[in-house]
C-alpha positions in Angstrom: 38.0 128.3 -200.4 34.5 129.7 -200.8 32.8 130.1 -204.3 33.0 133.3 -205.8 29.7 135.4 -205.7 28.3 135.5 -209.0 28.0 138.9 -210.4 24.4 139.6 -210.9 23.1 142.0 -213.7 21.9 145.5 -214.2 18.8 145.5 -216.3 18.5 148.7 -218.5 15.0 150.5 -219.0 12.7 148.2 -217.4 9.1 149.3 -217.2 7.5 148.4 -213.7 3.9 146.9 -214.4 2.2 146.5 -211.2 2.1 146.1 -207.3 3.0 142.8 -205.5 3.2 141.2 -202.3 4.9 142.9 -199.3 4.4 146.2 -200.9 6.6 145.7 -203.6 6.3 146.3 -207.3 6.4 144.0 -210.2 8.5 144.2 -213.8 8.4 141.2 -216.3 12.0 140.8 -218.1 11.7 138.1 -221.0 10.5 135.2 -219.0 11.6 136.5 -215.4 9.5 138.1 -212.8 11.4 140.7 -211.0 10.0 142.2 -207.6 11.5 145.8 -206.8 10.5 147.5 -203.8 9.7 151.4 -203.9 8.7 151.1 -207.6 5.2 152.2 -209.1 3.6 151.1 -212.3 4.5 153.1 -215.1 8.0 153.7 -214.0 10.8 153.0 -216.4 14.2 152.2 -214.4 17.6 150.7 -214.6 17.1 147.7 -212.1 20.0 146.0 -210.1 19.3 142.3 -209.5 20.0 141.7 -205.9 18.8 137.8 -205.7 18.0 135.6 -208.3 16.2 132.3 -208.3 14.9 129.6 -211.0 11.9 131.8 -211.9 12.0 134.9 -210.4 14.5 137.5 -209.2 14.5 140.3 -206.5 15.9 143.9 -207.3 16.3 147.5 -206.5 16.3 150.5 -208.7 19.7 151.8 -209.5 18.3 154.7 -211.8 15.1 156.0 -212.5 14.5 157.1 -215.8 11.2 158.0 -216.4 8.9 158.4 -213.3 5.3 156.9 -213.7 2.6 159.3 -214.2 1.1 158.3 -210.8 4.3 158.4 -208.9 4.4 161.5 -206.2 6.7 162.8 -203.7 6.9 161.0 -200.5 6.1 163.1 -197.3 8.7 161.4 -195.0 12.5 161.9 -195.0 13.1 158.7 -194.0 11.1 156.9 -196.9 12.8 153.7 -198.7 15.1 153.3 -195.5 12.8 153.0 -192.5 11.0 150.1 -194.0 7.8 151.2 -193.1 5.1 153.2 -195.2 6.2 151.5 -198.4 3.3 153.0 -200.7 4.1 156.5 -199.5 4.9 157.5 -203.4 1.5 156.2 -204.3 -1.6 158.4 -204.6 -4.1 157.3 -202.1 -6.9 156.7 -204.1 -4.7 154.4 -206.2 -3.5 152.6 -202.7 -7.2 151.9 -202.1 -7.5 150.5 -205.6 -4.5 148.2 -205.0 -5.9 146.8 -201.5 -9.5 146.2 -203.2 -7.9 144.2 -205.6 -5.9 142.2 -203.1 -9.4 140.9 -201.7 -10.8 140.4 -204.9 -7.6 137.9 -205.9 -7.9 136.2 -202.5 -11.2 135.4 -202.9 -10.8 134.2 -206.7 -7.4 132.4 -206.5 -7.6 131.0 -203.1 -11.3 130.5 -201.9 -12.5 129.7 -205.2 -16.0 130.1 -204.0 -18.9 132.1 -205.1 -19.0 135.5 -203.7 -21.0 139.1 -204.5 -19.8 142.0 -205.7 -17.0 143.6 -203.3 -18.4 146.7 -201.8 -15.9 149.7 -202.4 -13.1 149.7 -199.9 -13.7 152.3 -197.0 -10.8 154.6 -197.1 -9.1 156.1 -193.7 -10.3 159.5 -193.0 -6.8 160.5 -191.7 -3.9 159.1 -193.6 -1.2 160.9 -191.6 -1.1 160.6 -187.7 -3.6 157.9 -187.6 -1.8 155.5 -185.2 -2.5 155.6 -181.5 0.3 153.3 -180.7 4.1 153.5 -181.9 7.2 151.5 -180.6 10.8 152.7 -180.6 14.2 151.1 -179.9 17.2 152.9 -178.3 20.8 151.8 -179.9 24.3 152.9 -179.2 25.0 152.3 -182.9 22.6 153.7 -185.3 22.5 152.5 -188.7 24.5 154.5 -191.4 22.5 155.0 -194.7 24.3 154.7 -197.8 23.8 158.5 -198.4 25.6 159.1 -195.0 28.6 156.5 -195.7 29.3 157.9 -199.1 29.1 161.4 -197.7 32.6 160.8 -196.1 31.4 162.7 -192.8 32.5 161.2 -189.5 29.8 160.1 -186.9 31.4 159.9 -183.8 28.1 159.8 -181.9 26.1 156.8 -183.0 23.3 157.0 -180.5 20.1 156.7 -181.9 16.0 156.3 -180.9 14.0 154.7 -183.8 13.0 151.8 -185.8 14.9 148.5 -186.5 16.1 147.8 -190.2 13.9 145.3 -191.9 15.3 142.1 -191.3 17.9 143.1 -189.0 17.6 142.9 -185.3 20.7 145.0 -184.0 20.3 147.6 -186.7 18.4 150.8 -185.9 17.6 153.9 -187.9 17.8 157.2 -186.2 14.4 158.6 -186.7 13.7 162.4 -186.7 10.0 162.7 -187.6 7.6 160.1 -187.8 4.4 161.2 -189.8 2.2 157.9 -188.0 1.5 159.4 -184.8 0.6 162.8 -183.2 3.8 164.8 -183.1 3.5 164.6 -179.5 5.3 161.2 -180.1 8.1 162.5 -181.8 8.7 165.5 -179.2 8.5 162.6 -176.6 11.0 160.5 -178.2 13.6 163.3 -179.2 13.3 164.8 -175.5 14.2 161.3 -174.1 16.9 160.5 -176.6 18.5 164.1 -175.9 18.1 163.9 -172.2 19.9 160.6 -172.4 23.1 162.1 -174.5 23.1 165.3 -172.3 23.2 163.2 -169.1 25.5 160.5 -170.4 23.1 157.6 -170.3 23.8 154.3 -171.9 22.1 153.4 -174.9 21.4 149.8 -175.6 23.9 147.6 -177.2 21.7 145.1 -179.2 24.5 142.6 -179.6 25.8 142.6 -176.5 22.6 143.0 -174.5 23.4 145.9 -171.9 22.6 149.7 -171.8 20.1 151.6 -169.8 17.8 153.0 -172.5 16.3 150.2 -174.2 12.6 151.0 -175.7 9.9 153.3 -175.6 6.1 152.6 -176.3 3.7 155.5 -176.8 0.2 155.5 -177.0 -2.1 158.4 -177.7 -6.0 157.9 -177.7 -8.7 159.9 -180.0 -10.0 161.6 -177.0 -6.3 162.7 -176.0 -5.1 160.3 -173.0 -1.5 159.6 -173.5 0.3 156.5 -172.3 4.4 156.5 -172.2 6.1 153.1 -171.4 9.6 153.4 -171.0 11.8 150.3 -170.9 15.2 150.2 -169.5 17.9 147.3 -169.8 19.1 148.0 -166.2 17.7 148.5 -162.9 19.5 151.9 -162.2 16.7 153.3 -159.9 18.5 156.7 -159.6 18.9 157.5 -163.3 15.7 155.7 -164.1 14.0 158.2 -161.5 15.8 161.2 -162.9 14.6 160.7 -166.4 11.0 160.0 -165.7 10.8 163.1 -163.4 12.1 165.4 -166.2 9.7 163.6 -168.8 6.8 163.9 -166.2 7.6 167.7 -165.9 8.2 168.6 -169.6 4.9 166.5 -170.7 2.1 167.3 -168.1 -0.4 166.0 -170.5 0.8 162.3 -169.9 -2.1 160.6 -168.4 -0.1 157.3 -167.4 3.8 157.1 -167.4 5.2 153.8 -166.4 8.3 151.7 -166.7 9.8 148.2 -167.1 13.2 147.1 -166.2 13.9 144.4 -168.9 17.1 142.4 -168.7 16.1 139.6 -170.8 17.2 138.8 -174.3 14.3 139.5 -176.0 12.2 143.2 -176.0 8.8 141.8 -175.4 7.2 143.0 -172.0 4.1 140.7 -171.8 5.8 138.5 -169.0 7.6 141.9 -167.1 6.4 143.7 -164.2 5.2 147.2 -165.2 5.9 149.7 -162.6 3.6 153.2 -162.4 5.5 156.2 -162.0 2.8 158.8 -162.5 -0.6 158.8 -163.4 -3.1 156.1 -164.0 -2.1 152.5 -165.0 -4.4 152.9 -167.9 -5.5 155.3 -170.7 -9.3 155.3 -172.1 -10.5 155.0 -175.5 -14.2 156.1 -176.5 -16.7 154.3 -179.2 -20.2 155.3 -179.6 -20.2 156.3 -176.1 -18.6 153.4 -174.8 -15.1 153.7 -172.8 -12.4 151.2 -173.3 -9.6 151.1 -170.7 -6.4 150.3 -172.7 -3.3 149.2 -170.1 0.5 149.0 -171.2 -0.2 145.2 -172.4 -3.6 145.5 -174.1 -4.3 144.7 -177.7 -6.1 147.7 -179.3 -6.8 148.8 -183.0 -4.0 150.8 -183.9 -6.4 153.0 -186.0 -8.9 154.4 -183.4 -11.2 156.2 -186.1 -11.0 153.3 -188.5 -11.7 150.4 -185.7 -14.7 152.4 -185.2 -15.8 152.0 -188.9 -14.6 148.4 -189.0 -16.8 147.5 -185.9 -19.7 149.0 -187.3 -19.4 147.1 -190.7 -19.4 143.7 -188.5 -22.3 144.8 -186.4 -24.2 145.6 -189.5 -23.0 142.4 -191.2 -24.6 140.4 -188.1 -28.0 141.9 -188.8 -28.7 141.8 -184.9 -32.3 142.2 -183.7 -31.7 142.2 -179.8 -32.4 138.9 -179.3 -29.4 137.0 -180.3 -26.5 134.7 -178.5 -23.4 135.9 -180.1 -20.3 134.1 -179.7 -17.3 136.6 -180.4 -14.3 134.8 -181.1 -10.5 136.0 -180.7 -12.2 138.8 -178.6 -9.2 140.4 -177.5 -9.9 143.0 -175.0 -13.3 142.6 -175.8 -14.0 145.6 -178.0 -16.3 143.9 -180.6 -18.0 142.1 -178.0 -18.7 145.4 -175.6 -19.4 147.1 -178.9 -22.5 144.8 -179.9 -23.7 143.9 -176.1 -26.3 146.9 -176.1 -27.7 145.2 -179.4 -28.1 141.8 -178.5 -29.5 139.3 -175.6 -26.0 137.9 -174.5 -22.4 137.9 -175.9 -19.5 135.2 -174.8 -16.1 136.0 -175.7 -13.4 133.7 -176.1 -9.5 134.9 -176.2 -6.2 133.1 -175.8 -4.5 135.7 -173.9 -5.5 135.6 -170.0 -4.7 139.3 -169.6 -6.8 140.4 -172.4 -9.6 138.7 -170.8 -9.2 140.5 -167.7 -9.3 143.5 -169.7 -12.3 142.5 -171.4 -14.2 141.8 -168.0 -13.2 145.5 -167.0 -14.3 147.0 -170.2 -17.6 145.4 -169.6 -17.9 146.3 -165.8 -17.0 149.9 -166.6 -19.7 150.3 -169.4 -22.2 148.1 -167.0 -22.7 145.6 -169.8 -23.9 142.8 -167.7 -24.8 140.6 -170.6 -21.1 139.6 -171.1 -19.3 136.4 -170.4 -15.2 136.1 -171.1 -13.3 133.3 -171.1 -9.3 132.7 -171.9 -7.9 129.7 -173.4 -6.7 128.3 -176.6 -9.6 128.5 -179.2 -9.4 125.3 -180.4 -9.5 123.9 -176.4 -12.2 126.1 -175.3 -14.6 126.1 -178.2 -15.6 122.6 -178.2 -19.0 120.8 -178.4 -19.3 120.5 -174.8 -18.7 124.2 -174.1 -21.5 124.9 -176.8 -23.9 122.4 -175.3 -23.4 124.1 -171.9 -23.3 127.7 -172.7 -26.0 127.6 -175.6 -25.7 127.2 -179.5 -24.9 130.8 -181.0 -27.1 132.5 -183.3 -24.1 134.6 -184.5 -20.4 134.1 -184.5 -18.0 136.9 -185.0 -14.3 135.7 -185.6 -11.6 138.4 -185.6 -8.3 135.9 -185.7 -4.7 136.7 -186.0 -2.9 136.8 -189.4 -2.6 133.0 -189.6 -6.3 132.6 -189.5 -8.2 130.1 -187.9 -7.3 126.3 -187.0 -8.9 123.5 -188.6 -10.2 122.4 -185.5 -12.2 125.8 -184.9 -13.5 125.7 -188.3 -14.8 122.1 -187.4 -16.6 123.5 -184.6 -18.1 126.1 -186.1 -19.5 123.9 -188.9 -20.8 121.8 -186.3 -22.2 124.6 -184.2 -23.7 126.0 -187.5 -25.0 129.5 -186.3 -27.2 131.1 -188.8 -24.7 134.0 -189.5 -21.0 134.3 -189.1 -19.0 137.6 -189.5 -15.4 136.9 -190.1 -13.2 139.9 -189.7 -9.9 139.4 -191.2 -6.2 141.3 -191.2 -5.0 138.8 -193.8 -7.2 138.3 -197.0 -5.2 135.0 -197.8 -5.8 133.3 -194.7 -9.4 134.5 -194.5 -9.8 133.2 -198.2 -8.6 129.8 -197.1 -10.8 129.5 -194.2 -14.1 130.8 -196.2 -13.0 127.8 -198.5 -13.6 125.4 -195.6 -16.8 127.3 -194.3 -18.3 126.9 -197.9 -19.4 123.5 -196.8 -22.3 125.1 -195.2 -22.1 128.6 -195.7 -22.4 131.1 -198.4 -20.6 134.5 -198.8 -23.4 137.3 -198.8 -21.3 140.5 -198.1 -17.7 141.4 -198.7 -16.2 144.9 -197.4 -12.8 145.8 -197.1 -11.6 148.5 -194.7 -8.1 150.5 -194.8 -6.5 150.5 -191.4 -3.0 151.2 -192.6 -2.6 154.0 -195.1 0.5 153.9 -197.3 1.2 150.3 -196.4 -0.1 146.9 -198.3 -2.2 145.7 -195.4 -5.7 145.7 -195.4 -8.6 144.5 -193.1 -11.6 142.8 -194.7 -15.0 141.8 -193.2 -17.3 139.1 -194.8 -20.9 138.3 -193.9 -21.7 134.4 -194.4 -25.4 132.9 -194.1 -26.0 129.3 -193.3 -27.4 127.5 -196.1 
């Protein structure tokens, strides 16, 4: 017989005092720290504890007694349930203040090295409809919210198209309207969902792993080009053709209409064949006169306008004179490499994903940038002393690693190469701070510039300039 689950308390009149990691808020009750989602500093609330550990607890707001003076009405009807945009209830200027503090804390508490005053964060000019890429999941059994369950209403049709509930692979919230992308994305998703219902298409069963309609990716660039990639869980050519023909007729503005038949267990399409149904196999984005081709498997910063500001900061921090050999590590599809190429003697880009390197080569060719080279492979295996001896000693290195930061072997090679300047672009100030502590063996931090790419979330990009002592 299992142990009886311990009843956890309801804490009355708790004051929320700060923001915390993962977009949560924070309260202190006696000697216990309590992490609470969707709270605002200054809220007074009754908080129900959901999970208790020795020195902290997690809970949720059971009743908001006195709202914080800074609390605002969330724009989205799916707020608190969807799991995204966890800071919608906080004013944007306060969000920026919190992100600036996040960078400050990481440098002080993790890097523990000298650094100059941090330049004020560059906020996003657009705080809604700023994403150029969204991905949706189709499900035959939509997630019912607590309000829906309490309503007593019957929901015989559970077919949905939306987002996974955080931490639950088989639970999908049906989305009526998402404010993160141009409204064309909403109209396209709803059209496909309604077409599927009207024509009795099967929606994917995430537990049993079958069903025709599986996922949808929509990309919309700042110059108005549109890509839609429909992923099907079954190879029903007739029904696939019917749906995509209807989509093409309804949305003639789609530049690239593609599809995938994915019958494997996971949703990733990086290893799948992409089939062109109509239009081009790629769309294009533009930045400072340069054109960047984006395929269905390509990585591109999801906030196009802020990406330009981010890369401009990186280029300025590099202090380019026109005669430098630059190594662009974790180059992706070569966006930064191509962006700086007109301002340097030569650029060498290195990236783990071979398909991304092929895109980088195409981007360089399209923009007639003959002073670029690109290499694919694991960074710690490609960037070696022999590689540098063969390809030239870099004057500047620009690094833009994934959230996990740089491997210690990569940091070691950078220290051995000792370029005069390093520009470190990061989407995770914590791992960036860890790496800066290692680089401090030879480098000083000269400038720090946070950039907000993702309004209404806790995420922040940060650019740091380092100079060789």
